All heavy atoms as an XYZ file, in Angstrom:
690
protein
N       3.529     20.471    -12.790
C       4.958     20.417    -12.571
C       5.376     21.622    -11.738
O       4.819     22.695    -11.845
C       5.641     20.408    -13.933
C       7.067     20.001    -13.912
S       7.130     18.225    -13.633
C       8.786     18.016    -13.194
N       6.389     21.443    -10.936
C       6.879     22.517    -10.083
C       7.794     23.443    -10.874
O       8.581     22.999    -11.708
C       7.651     21.925     -8.906
C       6.834     21.049     -7.968
C       7.746     20.381     -6.969
C       5.781     21.854     -7.268
N       7.707     24.719    -10.591
C       8.583     25.679    -11.259
C       9.655     26.155    -10.287
O       9.556     25.951     -9.080
C       7.771     26.863    -11.774
O       7.208     27.562    -10.680
N      10.665     26.804    -10.815
C      11.772     27.269     -9.977
C      11.398     28.466     -9.117
O      12.080     28.764     -8.148
C      12.980     27.609    -10.857
C      13.622     26.410    -11.561
C      14.773     26.894    -12.436
C      14.113     25.391    -10.562
N      10.325     29.175     -9.452
C       9.928     30.343     -8.674
C       8.774     30.035     -7.711
O       8.010     30.905     -7.349
C       9.557     31.505     -9.596
C       8.406     31.148    -10.533
O       8.035     29.962    -10.588
O       7.896     32.060    -11.203
N       8.667     28.785     -7.272
C       7.581     28.380     -6.375
C       7.918     28.612     -4.906
O       7.114     28.321     -4.032
C       7.200     26.925     -6.609
C       8.376     25.976     -6.477
O       9.449     26.406     -6.013
O       8.221     24.808     -6.851
N       9.113     29.107     -4.606
C       9.494     29.399     -3.225
C      10.049     28.205     -2.479
O      10.318     28.291     -1.287
N      10.244     27.088     -3.147
C      10.766     25.884     -2.505
C      12.230     25.689     -2.873
O      12.657     26.028     -3.969
C       9.978     24.650     -2.958
C       8.476     24.642     -2.664
C       7.829     23.413     -3.283
C       8.208     24.695     -1.182
N      12.989     25.114     -1.930
C      14.361     24.758     -2.273
C      14.362     23.400     -2.975
O      13.325     22.749     -3.108
C      15.266     24.787     -1.032
C      14.848     23.790      0.027
O      14.348     22.704     -0.278
N      15.064     24.148      1.289
N      15.509     22.945     -3.421
C      15.566     21.713     -4.226
C      15.132     20.490     -3.410
O      14.499     19.576     -3.944
C      16.965     21.505     -4.793
O      17.902     21.355     -3.749
N      15.460     20.457     -2.119
C      15.040     19.340     -1.278
C      13.516     19.294     -1.163
O      12.905     18.234     -1.298
C      15.680     19.453      0.108
C      15.210     18.398      1.066
C      15.595     17.077      0.910
C      14.377     18.718      2.129
C      15.168     16.090      1.781
C      13.941     17.753      3.006
C      14.337     16.434      2.832
O      13.890     15.466      3.695
N      12.890     20.432     -0.929
C      11.436     20.476     -0.816
C      10.772     20.100     -2.138
O       9.764     19.408     -2.145
C      10.993     21.869     -0.372
C      11.396     22.197      1.045
C      11.219     23.665      1.385
O      11.346     24.527      0.523
N      10.941     23.941      2.662
N      11.356     20.539     -3.269
C      10.812     20.158     -4.575
C      10.883     18.652     -4.781
O       9.964     18.046     -5.310
C      11.580     20.873     -5.694
C      10.986     22.186     -6.067
C      11.620     22.716     -7.344
N      11.897     24.116     -7.136
C      13.069     24.642     -6.819
N      14.123     23.901     -6.755
N      13.182     25.925     -6.598
N      12.002     18.040     -4.344
C      12.133     16.587     -4.505
C      11.108     15.856     -3.644
O      10.576     14.825     -4.057
C      13.549     16.123     -4.166
O      13.797     16.189     -2.777
N      10.817     16.383     -2.447
C       9.807     15.761     -1.590
C       8.417     15.829     -2.231
O       7.658     14.856     -2.185
C       9.777     16.426     -0.216
C      10.962     16.171      0.699
C      10.790     16.937      2.007
C      11.136     14.696      0.967
N       8.100     16.965     -2.825
C       6.805     17.120     -3.488
C       6.706     16.157     -4.677
O       5.682     15.509     -4.886
C       6.585     18.583     -3.924
C       5.351     18.718     -4.797
C       6.466     19.488     -2.706
N       7.781     16.039     -5.444
C       7.783     15.131     -6.595
C       7.636     13.679     -6.146
O       6.869     12.906     -6.736
C       9.062     15.304     -7.402
N       8.359     13.291     -5.082
C       8.265     11.921     -4.568
C       6.874     11.640     -4.013
O       6.376     10.528     -4.128
C       9.325     11.688     -3.492
C      10.719     11.584     -4.056
C      11.744     11.429     -2.965
C      13.136     11.467     -3.534
N      14.156     11.412     -2.497
N       6.252     12.636     -3.401
C       4.896     12.460     -2.890
C       3.926     12.144     -4.029
O       3.080     11.262     -3.915
C       4.435     13.705     -2.147
C       3.030     13.594     -1.596
C       2.573     14.868     -0.910
O       3.250     15.914     -1.027
O       1.518     14.824     -0.261
N       4.087     12.839     -5.142
C       3.240     12.568     -6.301
C       3.456     11.176     -6.852
O       2.498     10.478     -7.199
N       4.711     10.739     -6.911
C       5.010      9.389     -7.384
C       4.426      8.340     -6.452
O       3.875      7.337     -6.883
C       6.516      9.191     -7.506
C       7.165      9.973     -8.614
C       8.673      9.851     -8.586
O       9.269      9.489     -7.566
N       9.299     10.173     -9.706
N       4.556      8.580     -5.146
C       4.034      7.630     -4.148
C       2.519      7.536     -4.239
O       1.944      6.442     -4.221
C       4.484      8.076     -2.756
C       4.174      7.115     -1.655
C       4.796      7.516     -0.317
N       4.669      8.930      0.013
C       5.676      9.796      0.042
N       6.900      9.427     -0.248
N       5.463     11.063      0.358
N       1.851      8.680     -4.369
C       0.389      8.677     -4.503
C      -0.054      7.924     -5.745
O      -0.996      7.134     -5.701
C      -0.148     10.103     -4.537
C      -0.081     10.799     -3.189
O       0.122     10.100     -2.171
O      -0.230     12.033     -3.158
N       0.640      8.151     -6.861
C       0.288      7.454     -8.107
C       0.496      5.953     -7.963
O      -0.338      5.146     -8.417
C       1.117      7.997     -9.259
N       1.587      5.561     -7.297
C       1.863      4.137     -7.102
C       0.796      3.476     -6.250
O       0.298      2.397     -6.586
C       3.240      3.953     -6.465
C       3.600      2.523     -6.214
C       4.009      1.714     -7.259
C       3.512      1.989     -4.944
C       4.336      0.394     -7.041
C       3.835      0.664     -4.710
C       4.253     -0.138     -5.764
N       0.388      4.117     -5.147
C      -0.613      3.518     -4.282
C      -1.993      3.495     -4.934
O      -2.766      2.562     -4.734
C      -0.658      4.212     -2.919
C       0.421      3.744     -2.000
C       1.367      4.620     -1.521
C       0.507      2.418     -1.626
C       2.375      4.191     -0.687
C       1.517      1.961     -0.793
C       2.456      2.859     -0.327
N      -2.320      4.492     -5.747
C      -3.588      4.460     -6.480
C      -3.609      3.292     -7.456
O      -4.621      2.599     -7.593
C      -3.808      5.773     -7.219
C      -4.207      6.909     -6.314
C      -4.369      8.205     -7.079
C      -4.670      9.342     -6.107
N      -4.735     10.632     -6.781
N      -2.470      3.052     -8.118
C      -2.363      1.916     -9.032
C      -2.515      0.596     -8.276
O      -3.188     -0.324     -8.732
C      -1.003      1.962     -9.736
C      -0.770      0.863    -10.726
C       0.605      0.968    -11.359
O       1.065      2.092    -11.621
O       1.216     -0.086    -11.577
N      -1.898      0.496     -7.072
C      -1.992     -0.719     -6.282
C      -3.431     -0.965     -5.814
O      -3.918     -2.088     -5.855
C      -1.054     -0.644     -5.074
C      -1.133     -1.856     -4.209
C      -0.653     -3.106     -4.490
C      -1.748     -1.951     -2.927
N      -0.925     -3.964     -3.459
C      -1.599     -3.275     -2.481
C      -2.399     -1.048     -2.108
C      -2.083     -3.709     -1.258
C      -2.873     -1.477     -0.892
C      -2.714     -2.796     -0.480
N      -4.120      0.091     -5.379
C      -5.517     -0.039     -4.945
C      -6.385     -0.514     -6.104
O      -7.246     -1.388     -5.943
C      -6.037      1.287     -4.352
C      -7.543      1.272     -4.185
C      -5.364      1.571     -3.024
N      -6.146      0.018     -7.295
C      -6.904     -0.422     -8.470
C      -6.622     -1.886     -8.785
O      -7.530     -2.640     -9.139
C      -6.574      0.463     -9.678
C      -7.370      0.120    -10.909
C      -8.879      0.183    -10.688
O      -9.351      1.064     -9.947
O      -9.580     -0.672    -11.264
N      -5.371     -2.302     -8.632
C      -5.043     -3.711     -8.850
C      -5.758     -4.601     -7.833
O      -6.263     -5.674     -8.175
C      -3.536     -3.925     -8.761
C      -3.132     -5.366     -8.992
C      -1.640     -5.584     -8.879
O      -0.901     -4.630     -8.586
O      -1.222     -6.722     -9.077
N      -5.840     -4.151     -6.574
C      -6.542     -4.930     -5.558
C      -8.025     -5.059     -5.908
O      -8.630     -6.101     -5.706
C      -6.379     -4.276     -4.181
C      -5.000     -4.390     -3.608
C      -4.649     -5.814     -3.228
O      -5.339     -6.448     -2.443
N      -3.585     -6.319     -3.797
N      -8.619     -3.989     -6.461
C     -10.030     -4.059     -6.885
C     -10.214     -5.070     -8.005
O     -11.161     -5.840     -8.012
C     -10.500     -2.685     -7.350
C     -10.818     -1.760     -6.229
C     -11.626     -0.563     -6.711
N     -11.722      0.393     -5.644
C     -11.127      1.578     -5.627
N     -10.424      1.967     -6.661
N     -11.250      2.376     -4.603
N      -9.292     -5.046     -8.986
C      -9.380     -6.010    -10.087
C      -9.238     -7.436     -9.571
O      -9.955     -8.337     -9.996
C      -8.295     -5.728    -11.132
C      -8.603     -4.586    -12.049
C      -7.668     -4.562    -13.243
N      -6.258     -4.679    -12.887
C      -5.437     -3.652    -12.642
N      -5.890     -2.421    -12.714
N      -4.171     -3.846    -12.346
N      -8.302     -7.667     -8.651
C      -8.099     -9.007     -8.096
C      -9.326     -9.482     -7.323
O      -9.607    -10.675     -7.266
C      -6.864     -9.023     -7.187
C      -5.513     -8.896     -7.874
C      -4.412     -8.733     -6.835
C      -5.233    -10.082     -8.759
N     -10.040     -8.547     -6.724
C     -11.231     -8.899     -5.947
C     -12.307     -9.537     -6.827
O     -13.073    -10.378     -6.362
C     -11.781     -7.653     -5.248
C     -12.978     -7.916     -4.406
N     -12.889     -8.594     -3.213
C     -14.287     -7.614     -4.570
C     -14.106     -8.689     -2.691
N     -14.962     -8.099     -3.498
N     -12.359     -9.152     -8.090
C     -13.395     -9.662     -8.978
C     -12.952    -10.869     -9.798
O     -13.677    -11.318    -10.679
C     -13.882     -8.545     -9.917
C     -14.611     -7.470     -9.176
C     -14.077     -6.203     -9.062
C     -15.828     -7.736     -8.564
C     -14.739     -5.215     -8.364
C     -16.502     -6.753     -7.860
C     -15.962     -5.493     -7.760
N     -11.771    -11.410     -9.515
C     -11.334    -12.625    -10.199
C     -12.183    -13.802     -9.734
O     -12.668    -13.820     -8.603
C      -9.879    -12.942     -9.860
C      -8.878    -12.247    -10.693
C      -7.479    -12.753    -10.385
O      -7.240    -13.310     -9.315
N      -6.562    -12.551    -11.295
N     -12.342    -14.819    -10.588
C     -13.032    -16.035    -10.130
C     -12.302    -16.656     -8.942
O     -11.078    -16.614     -8.859
C     -12.967    -16.950    -11.355
C     -12.714    -16.054    -12.506
C     -11.964    -14.869    -11.978
N     -13.049    -17.223     -8.020
C     -12.480    -17.772     -6.783
C     -11.398    -18.827     -7.044
O     -10.419    -18.908     -6.325
C     -13.581    -18.399     -5.926
C     -14.437    -17.373     -5.255
C     -13.786    -16.985     -3.971
N     -14.699    -16.188     -3.196
C     -14.302    -15.184     -2.448
N     -13.046    -14.874     -2.392
N     -15.155    -14.500     -1.756
N     -11.588    -19.665     -8.057
C     -10.619    -20.737     -8.301
C      -9.281    -20.198     -8.820
O      -8.270    -20.877     -8.742
C     -11.172    -21.784     -9.266
C     -11.606    -21.241    -10.613
C     -13.033    -20.730    -10.633
O     -13.731    -20.829     -9.613
O     -13.436    -20.220    -11.680
N      -9.251    -18.970     -9.327
C      -8.009    -18.375     -9.814
C      -7.383    -17.425     -8.806
O      -6.282    -16.926     -9.034
C      -8.271    -17.613    -11.112
C      -8.715    -18.484    -12.255
C      -9.018    -17.662    -13.495
O      -8.621    -16.479    -13.549
O      -9.658    -18.199    -14.395
N      -8.057    -17.162     -7.718
C      -7.605    -16.143     -6.763
C      -6.386    -16.627     -5.972
O      -6.276    -17.796     -5.623
C      -8.732    -15.795     -5.808
N      -5.478    -15.690     -5.726
C      -4.308    -15.927     -4.893
C      -4.304    -14.837     -3.825
O      -4.592    -13.686     -4.115
C      -3.035    -15.861     -5.723
C      -2.964    -16.941     -6.775
C      -1.707    -16.797     -7.592
C      -1.663    -17.856     -8.667
N      -0.502    -17.693     -9.532
N      -3.977    -15.225     -2.596
C      -4.109    -14.297     -1.475
C      -2.841    -14.210     -0.643
O      -2.070    -15.154     -0.554
C      -5.238    -14.742     -0.537
C      -6.581    -14.845     -1.182
C      -7.115    -16.077     -1.530
C      -7.324    -13.709     -1.447
C      -8.363    -16.168     -2.123
C      -8.569    -13.790     -2.036
C      -9.082    -15.027     -2.367
O     -10.312    -15.112     -2.959
N      -2.677    -13.075     -0.004
C      -1.773    -12.882      1.125
C      -2.701    -12.619      2.308
O      -3.503    -11.691      2.282
C      -0.840    -11.669      0.922
C       0.069    -11.840     -0.279
C      -0.034    -11.379      2.179
C       1.130    -12.901     -0.127
N      -2.627    -13.456      3.338
C      -3.520    -13.325      4.492
C      -2.700    -12.812      5.673
O      -1.663    -13.385      6.008
C      -4.182    -14.670      4.829
C      -4.993    -15.152      3.625
C      -5.060    -14.542      6.071
C      -5.541    -16.543      3.759
N      -3.177    -11.744      6.289
C      -2.478    -11.120      7.406
C      -3.390    -11.149      8.622
O      -4.512    -10.663      8.572
C      -2.094     -9.656      7.062
C      -1.396     -8.997      8.226
C      -1.222     -9.618      5.826
N      -2.888    -11.733      9.717
C      -3.627    -11.767     10.973
C      -2.927    -10.885     11.999
O      -1.698    -10.835     12.030
C      -3.687    -13.193     11.536
C      -4.574    -14.111     10.764
C      -4.035    -15.093      9.947
C      -5.953    -13.993     10.840
C      -4.851    -15.946      9.227
C      -6.779    -14.844     10.125
C      -6.223    -15.816      9.320
O      -7.029    -16.657      8.611
N      -3.682    -10.201     12.856
C      -3.054     -9.365     13.890
C      -2.408    -10.226     14.979
O      -2.817    -11.362     15.217
C      -4.221     -8.558     14.446
C      -5.422     -9.375     14.155
C      -5.136    -10.128     12.892
N      -1.383     -9.675     15.597
C      -0.718    -10.342     16.714
C      -1.211     -9.725     18.017
O      -1.768     -8.638     18.024
C       0.793    -10.147     16.615
C       1.441    -10.796     15.432
S       3.206    -10.415     15.321
C       3.790    -10.765     16.955
N      -0.965    -10.402     19.097
C      -1.256     -9.836     20.415
C      -0.027     -9.060     20.883
O       0.681     -9.463     21.783
C      -1.594    -10.938     21.413
C      -2.901    -11.602     21.072
O      -3.789    -10.975     20.516
N      -3.019    -12.879     21.387
N       0.235     -7.966     20.217
C       1.395     -7.142     20.559
C       1.054     -5.683     20.307
O      -0.095     -5.342     20.044
C       2.606     -7.576     19.726
O       2.337     -7.387     18.358
N       2.052     -4.853     20.351
C       1.843     -3.418     20.244
C       1.487     -2.933     18.854
O       1.536     -3.669     17.868
N       1.137     -1.670     18.791
C       0.734     -1.047     17.541
C       1.862     -1.057     16.514
O       1.641     -1.329     15.332
C       0.278      0.400     17.805
C      -0.125      1.208     16.579
C      -1.360      0.613     15.930
C      -0.360      2.652     16.958
N       3.080     -0.789     16.939
C       4.219     -0.760     16.023
C       4.453     -2.094     15.348
O       4.694     -2.163     14.142
N       4.388     -3.180     16.114
C       4.575     -4.515     15.531
C       3.457     -4.839     14.546
O       3.710     -5.408     13.483
C       4.623     -5.586     16.620
C       5.893     -5.514     17.430
O       6.908     -5.017     16.961
N       5.832     -5.989     18.660
N       2.231     -4.491     14.895
C       1.112     -4.760     13.989
C       1.204     -3.933     12.708
O       0.893     -4.426     11.625
C      -0.226     -4.513     14.673
C      -0.628     -5.684     15.546
O      -0.440     -6.830     15.170
N      -1.179     -5.397     16.700
N       1.644     -2.678     12.809
C       1.837     -1.863     11.609
C       2.945     -2.435     10.734
O       2.850     -2.420      9.507
C       2.143     -0.416     11.987
C       0.977      0.386     12.544
C       1.442      1.781     12.942
C      -0.155      0.471     11.549
N       3.995     -2.955     11.359
C       5.073     -3.593     10.602
C       4.587     -4.814      9.852
O       4.944     -5.025      8.680
N       3.768     -5.630     10.503
C       3.222     -6.826      9.864
C       2.284     -6.439      8.725
O       2.315     -7.041      7.641
C       2.500     -7.698     10.912
C       3.526     -8.296     11.866
C       1.689     -8.795     10.241
C       2.930     -8.921     13.083
N       1.457     -5.438      8.934
C       0.559     -4.977      7.878
C       1.356     -4.429      6.692
O       1.027     -4.703      5.535
C      -0.399     -3.916      8.415
C      -1.439     -3.389      7.438
C      -2.324     -4.520      6.928
C      -2.279     -2.314      8.096
N       2.431     -3.690      6.964
C       3.282     -3.167      5.892
C       3.926     -4.307      5.107
O       4.024     -4.250      3.873
C       4.354     -2.251      6.470
N       4.356     -5.371      5.789
C       4.917     -6.527      5.095
C       3.869     -7.192      4.207
O       4.169     -7.609      3.093
C       5.456     -7.539      6.097
C       6.710     -7.095      6.803
C       7.142     -8.050      7.894
O       6.521     -9.124      8.043
O       8.108     -7.727      8.595
N       2.642     -7.289      4.700
C       1.566     -7.865      3.893
C       1.282     -7.040      2.650
O       1.092     -7.586      1.558
N       1.271     -5.725      2.798
C       1.052     -4.837      1.645
C       2.188     -5.000      0.641
O       1.962     -5.130     -0.564
C       0.925     -3.364      2.108
C       0.993     -2.417      0.933
C      -0.372     -3.160      2.876
N       3.425     -5.020      1.132
C       4.575     -5.171      0.247
C       4.542     -6.510     -0.482
O       4.758     -6.565     -1.700
C       5.875     -5.036      1.045
C       7.162     -5.161      0.241
C       7.261     -4.032     -0.771
C       8.366     -5.169      1.161
N       4.254     -7.585      0.226
C       4.178     -8.894     -0.419
C       3.073     -8.955     -1.459
O       3.241     -9.543     -2.525
C       3.961     -9.996      0.624
C       5.192    -10.436      1.380
C       4.810    -11.398      2.505
C       6.185    -11.087      0.448
N       1.929     -8.355     -1.160
C       0.841     -8.375     -2.137
C       1.205     -7.558     -3.375
O       0.813     -7.896     -4.486
C      -0.462     -7.880     -1.522
O      -0.400     -6.501     -1.256
N       1.973     -6.484     -3.195
C       2.429     -5.683     -4.343
C       3.402     -6.479     -5.206
O       3.311     -6.479     -6.425
C       3.125     -4.414     -3.865
C       2.232     -3.366     -3.327
S       3.266     -2.005     -2.761
C       2.041     -0.959     -2.045
N       4.356     -7.136     -4.556
C       5.396     -7.838     -5.298
C       4.889     -9.101     -5.988
O       5.378     -9.466     -7.055
C       6.553     -8.208     -4.358
C       7.340     -7.043     -3.773
C       8.366     -7.543     -2.774
C       8.017     -6.249     -4.875
N       3.911     -9.774     -5.385
C       3.437    -11.046     -5.935
C       2.114    -10.925     -6.677
O       1.610    -11.918     -7.191
C       3.268    -12.086     -4.805
O       2.321    -11.595     -3.851
C       4.590    -12.373     -4.126
N       1.550     -9.714     -6.737
C       0.265     -9.473     -7.417
C      -0.822    -10.410     -6.885
O      -1.509    -11.087     -7.631
C       0.412     -9.622     -8.930
C       1.433     -8.705     -9.494
N       1.222     -7.352     -9.616
C       2.694     -8.945     -9.942
C       2.307     -6.799    -10.130
N       3.213     -7.726    -10.330
N      -0.941    -10.441     -5.571
C      -1.979    -11.222     -4.905
C      -2.882    -10.291     -4.115
O      -2.482     -9.197     -3.734
C      -1.353    -12.258     -3.965
C      -0.565    -13.302     -4.699
C       0.187    -14.192     -3.755
N       0.992    -15.117     -4.511
C       0.970    -16.417     -4.327
N       0.208    -16.936     -3.400
N       1.726    -17.194     -5.055
N      -4.079    -10.759     -3.846
C      -5.034     -9.950     -3.089
C      -4.681     -9.987     -1.611
O      -4.375    -11.038     -1.054
C      -6.445    -10.473     -3.305
C      -7.501     -9.593     -2.687
C      -8.896    -10.060     -3.019
O      -9.090    -10.964     -3.800
N      -9.872     -9.442     -2.415
N      -4.721     -8.827     -0.968
C      -4.415     -8.729      0.457
C      -5.689     -8.925      1.259
O      -6.673     -8.215      1.063
C      -3.807     -7.357      0.777
C      -3.519     -7.085      2.246
C      -2.405     -7.988      2.750
C      -3.156     -5.633      2.460
N      -5.680     -9.898      2.151
C      -6.783    -10.111      3.091
C      -6.227     -9.904      4.487
O      -5.172    -10.408      4.825
C      -7.349    -11.527      2.964
C      -7.958    -11.900      1.627
C      -8.422    -13.353      1.654
C      -9.117    -10.998      1.289
N      -6.944     -9.155      5.307
C      -6.465     -8.856      6.639
C      -7.607     -8.902      7.636
O      -8.727     -8.530      7.330
C      -5.831     -7.460      6.660
O      -5.483     -7.116      7.974
N      -7.292     -9.367      8.829
C      -8.273     -9.397      9.917
C      -7.944     -8.341     10.958
O      -8.388     -8.432     12.084
C      -8.280    -10.785     10.552
N      -7.159     -7.331     10.594
C      -6.725     -6.317     11.553
C      -7.901     -5.577     12.175
O      -7.901     -5.271     13.338
C      -5.787     -5.302     10.900
C      -4.356     -5.695     11.018
C      -3.764     -6.463     10.036
C      -3.609     -5.317     12.109
C      -2.446     -6.827     10.140
C      -2.283     -5.694     12.220
C      -1.708     -6.448     11.234
N      -8.897     -5.228     11.383
C      -9.978     -4.380     11.887
C     -11.232     -5.164     12.191
O     -12.244     -4.583     12.556
C     -10.247     -3.264     10.895
C      -9.027     -2.426     10.626
C      -8.357     -2.525      9.424
C      -8.539     -1.588     11.603
C      -7.213     -1.774      9.196
C      -7.391     -0.840     11.382
C      -6.738     -0.931     10.182
N     -11.204     -6.470     12.037
C     -12.389     -7.275     12.295
C     -12.503     -7.688     13.749
O     -13.580     -8.001     14.213
C     -12.365     -8.528     11.411
C     -12.382     -8.276      9.907
C     -12.261     -9.604      9.163
C     -13.619     -7.545      9.500
N     -11.398     -7.712     14.484
C     -11.404     -8.204     15.853
C     -11.818     -7.152     16.881
O     -12.070     -7.480     18.012
C     -10.008     -8.732     16.233
C      -9.679     -9.983     15.449
O     -10.614    -10.664     14.993
O      -8.476    -10.285     15.307
N     -11.855     -5.887     16.498
C     -12.133     -4.843     17.497
C     -13.598     -4.644     17.741
O     -14.465     -5.240     17.246
C     -11.508     -3.540     17.062
O     -11.889     -3.193     15.752
């Protein structure tokens, strides 16, 4: 936990706290994706993301939407983003 004598102002302390929450959330999501990977095939549910023929920003936006959808629906994320290169 952060203390008041750490040399940070309140805004910086809030950023550090939010970073810890974000890291914990993503670690939990990665663990959920691992568990979903080992489910039997007939029970598996997927979000499939394919790359577009467009710029990096659009592809990152699409990948972020896929991650968000997989988080909200508890489905495994499958992506072909790095397979085509």
